[in-house]
C-alpha positions in Angstrom: 100.3 92.0 89.0 103.7 93.7 88.9 105.8 93.3 92.0 108.9 95.5 92.3 112.0 93.4 92.3 113.4 95.4 95.2 110.6 94.2 97.4 112.2 90.9 98.1 110.6 90.7 101.5 113.8 90.2 103.4 113.4 93.7 104.8 109.7 94.0 104.8 109.1 90.7 106.7 111.5 91.9 109.4 109.4 95.1 109.9 106.2 93.2 109.9 107.5 90.8 112.5 108.8 93.6 114.7 105.4 95.5 114.5 103.5 92.3 115.4 105.9 91.6 118.3 105.4 95.2 119.6 101.6 94.7 119.5 101.9 91.4 121.3 104.0 93.1 124.0 101.3 95.7 124.4 98.7 93.1 125.0 101.0 91.4 127.6 101.6 94.7 129.3 97.9 95.4 129.7 97.5 91.9 131.2 100.4 92.5 133.6 98.8 95.9 134.6 95.4 94.3 135.0 93.9 96.8 132.6 91.2 94.7 131.0 89.6 97.6 129.1 92.8 98.7 127.4 93.7 95.1 127.0 90.6 94.5 124.9 91.5 97.5 122.7 95.1 96.3 122.4 93.9 92.9 121.3 91.6 94.4 118.7 94.6 96.4 117.3 96.6 93.1 117.2 93.7 91.3 115.4 93.3 94.1 113.0 97.0 94.1 112.3 96.9 90.4 111.4 94.0 90.9 109.1 95.6 93.9 107.4 99.0 92.3 107.1 97.7 89.3 105.1 98.0 91.3 101.8 101.5 92.4 102.7 102.6 88.9 103.5 101.2 87.7 100.2 103.2 90.4 98.3 106.3 89.5 100.2 105.9 85.8 99.4 105.3 86.5 95.7 108.4 88.8 95.6 110.5 86.2 97.3 109.7 83.6 94.7 111.5 85.7 92.1 114.3 87.0 94.3 116.8 84.3 93.4 116.6 85.3 89.7 118.0 88.7 90.5 120.5 87.8 93.2 123.5 88.8 91.0 122.3 92.3 90.3 123.7 95.3 92.0 121.4 97.5 94.1 121.6 100.2 91.3 120.4 97.6 88.7 117.6 96.5 91.0 116.5 100.0 91.5 116.5 100.7 87.8 114.4 97.6 87.1 112.0 98.5 89.8 111.4 101.9 88.3 110.9 100.4 84.8 108.5 97.8 86.2 106.6 100.4 88.1 105.9 102.2 84.8 104.4 99.0 83.3 101.8 98.6 86.0 
């Protein structure tokens, strides 16, 4: 499996964490408003997010394992390598 070097996870993990936090807040809001029907639906969305995010988390982890090897590269060099690796897949 080819993982683009640019996908180090430092950015993607932040977005995943923020998305999950927003869904958690939605569940809390439905509880505070005593809306059990919408609360169930919000919880299902949160559960589905967790299931769906597992593959993304695995990709982030795999990309982070190799991130140190490319720490000295410029963003332009990283982008060029990512394009070339994408062509190999």
